[in-house]
C-alpha positions in Angstrom: -1.9 -4.8 2.8 -4.7 -4.9 0.4 -7.8 -4.3 2.0 -9.4 -7.6 0.4 -7.3 -9.1 2.8 -8.7 -9.5 6.2 -6.6 -11.6 8.8 -8.3 -11.7 12.3 -6.6 -11.8 15.9 -7.8 -15.1 16.8 -7.3 -18.4 17.3 -8.3 -20.5 14.0 -7.3 -22.1 10.6 -5.2 -20.6 7.7 -5.0 -21.0 4.4 -1.4 -21.4 3.8 -2.0 -21.9 0.0 -4.2 -18.8 -0.3 -2.1 -16.1 -2.5 -2.2 -13.4 0.2 -1.1 -15.6 2.9 2.6 -14.1 3.2 0.9 -10.6 3.1 -1.4 -11.4 5.9 1.6 -13.0 7.9 3.6 -9.7 7.3 0.7 -8.1 8.8 0.1 -10.3 11.5 4.0 -10.3 12.8 4.0 -6.4 12.2 1.3 -6.1 15.3 2.8 -8.8 17.0 0.0 -11.2 17.0 0.9 -14.2 18.4 -1.6 -16.1 16.4 -4.4 -15.0 13.9 -7.2 -16.9 11.3 -8.6 -16.2 8.0 -12.2 -16.6 9.2 -13.6 -13.7 7.7 -11.5 -13.7 4.8 -13.3 -13.9 1.4 -10.0 -15.2 0.3 -10.0 -18.0 2.5 -10.8 -20.4 -0.1 -8.5 -19.3 -2.9 -5.6 -21.7 -3.4 -2.3 -21.1 -6.0 -0.8 -23.7 -7.7 1.6 -25.3 -5.6 4.5 -27.7 -7.8 5.6 -30.8 -5.7 9.1 -30.9 -6.2 11.6 -33.7 -5.1 14.1 -32.8 -2.4 17.1 -35.1 -2.0 19.0 -35.1 1.1 21.9 -33.1 -1.1 19.7 -30.3 -1.5 20.2 -27.3 0.3 17.9 -24.3 0.8 20.0 -22.5 3.8 17.4 -20.8 6.2 19.9 -18.4 7.5 22.9 -16.9 5.5 25.7 -15.9 8.1 29.0 -14.0 7.3 32.3 -16.1 6.9 33.1 -14.1 9.7 31.4 -15.2 12.4 32.2 -18.8 11.3 35.9 -17.4 11.8 35.4 -16.0 15.3 33.2 -19.0 16.8 36.0 -21.2 15.6 38.5 -19.1 17.8 36.2 -19.3 20.6 35.6 -22.9 20.5 39.9 -23.6 20.3 
């Protein structure tokens, strides 16, 4: 984690558009923080360009990827 980033282990607001948000989130996960905030961070007002994209019902972006082996195994269990 960059020394300029400063997530704080307390409840509060987060800037999800900050270019360092992902790094801070990874840091919070690494230390098993249930919540965190950008309260004392010098980057809390920064924003990155977020492109608006039209998503249609036919568009897919799988959150998890499973092996086809698991699908076959599940099908055998259900039968």
